[in-house]
N, C-alpha and C positions, 0 to 999 in steps of 0.2 A: 780099411779106410785109406784113402789116397792122401799123400803128402800135400800140405798146403803149398800152393804155387805163388810165385811173385810175378805179376803180369804188369809190364810197362805199357803206358798209353802215351803216345806223343801228342801233346796238346798245345795248340796255339789259339784256341777259341774260334777257329774258322768253322764253317758248316761241316767240312769234311772231317775235321778232328772230333767234332761233336758226334758225327755219325760213327766214327771209329770207337768212341767211348760207349755209345749206345749199343753197338754191335757186340763189343766185348762183354758188357753187362748181361746182355740177353743170350749170348752164345758161348761164352768162354769162362766167365767167372763162376766159381763154385763157392759154396759156403766155406769160410775159413781162409780163403785166398787173401793175398795182399795186392792191392792196386797201387802202383807207383805212377803218379801223373808226372810225366817228364816235360818240363818247359824248357825251351831253348830261346833265350832272349838275344836280340842283336848285340854284338859286341860294342856298338855305339851307345847303347843305353848306359846310364851312369847311376844306378841305385847305390845307396850308401854301403851295402855289403859286398858289392861287386869285387873290389880289390882283394878282400879277404878270401873269397871263395872262387875267384876266376878260374883257377886251374882245376879244382876238384868238384866244383859245383857246390851249391848250398848244402847244409845239413838236411836230412830228411825232415820235412815239416808235416806234423800230424794235421789231419783235416780240420780239427777243432781250431788249431792255431791259424791255419791257412785261410780260414773264413774271416779272420780279423783283418780289417782293412789296413791297419798299420803294418802288419807282418807282410802282406802282399806288396805294399808300396816299398818296403825295404828291399825287395827283390825286383822291383821294376815291373810288377804285374798288376793287371786289373782283372781279377777273376770274374767270370761270367756267372750270373746268378743261376742260369739254367744248368750249367755244368755242376755247380756246387750242390744244387738240388738233386741232380742225378747221383752224385757221389754220396750225399747224405742218405738217400733212399737205399742204395745198394749196401751201404755200410750197416744200416739197420736191418734190412730184410734178409740179407745173406750173411750177416755177421762177418763182413769183410773189413779188413784194416785198410784204411786209405791214407797214403802219405803223398807229399809232393816233393819234387826235387827240381831246382833251377840251375841251368847251365847258361853260359854266355859264349857265343861263337857260332860257328857253322853248324846248322842243324844236322847235317849228315854225320859229321865227326862226333858231335856231342851225343847223338842218340846211340852211336856205337859205344862211346865211353860209358854211357849210362848202363847199357846191357852188360858190359864187362865189369864195371865197378860194383854194380848192385846185384850181379849174378842173377839177372832176370831169366825166368824160365821161358818167357814169351814176350813179344813186343807187338803192339797193334798201332798202326799209323793210318792216317787218312791219305787219300790220293787227290791231288788238285785236278787231275784229269787234263794235264797239259797236252797239247797236240805234239806231234813229232818234232816240229821245228822249235817250239818253245822248250821242249824237253832237252833238245840238243844244245840250245843256246844257254838255258838257265840251269840245266842239270835237274835231275829228279831225285829228291830226297828219298822217296820210297824205293826207287830202283837201287840206289846206293846202299840203303839199309838192308834190303833183301839180299844183295850180293855180298855184304860184308859182316852182317851180324852173326855171332856164334850161337844164336838161338833161333827158333822158329819165329817168323815175322808174318803177320797178317796185314794185308793192305786192303782197306775198306774204301771202295769208291763212293764218292758223294753222289747225291741224286742228280740225275741228268737234268739240265735246264729245260724247262718246259718251252715248247715251241709255240709261237703265237698262231 
């Protein structure tokens, strides 16, 4: 029997991060694994618990607690019902433990922090599909994470916009 793995999913509730979660559930997650949903909130957000956990991120939040609206609001998040349903389903069908962790700051740096602090075996992130110019000007979170993470990183491309 293989050792259970800890798989991080970068989540901002965008269509590409939902695609990354869906891909991980269908292609990577095995029975007994743990999914860590990693949220990186803007440092400008000011939830009640931010000062307490700004440097280390929130404690791990079990899915059952994360579903509660008050808990999510404490961390400055508004969870997406579709994502919560996907996580509920995989936790039941594959007996996967699901937890969430919230960080505040630059997503590039905080995703690397999450990999290192949580000793993730793998990280899955979505790609916004920026063009070359925007990627140069704005920087690419996925490129940075691929180059700097000490674990395997899977970048899931979002669906191509349909052309009229």
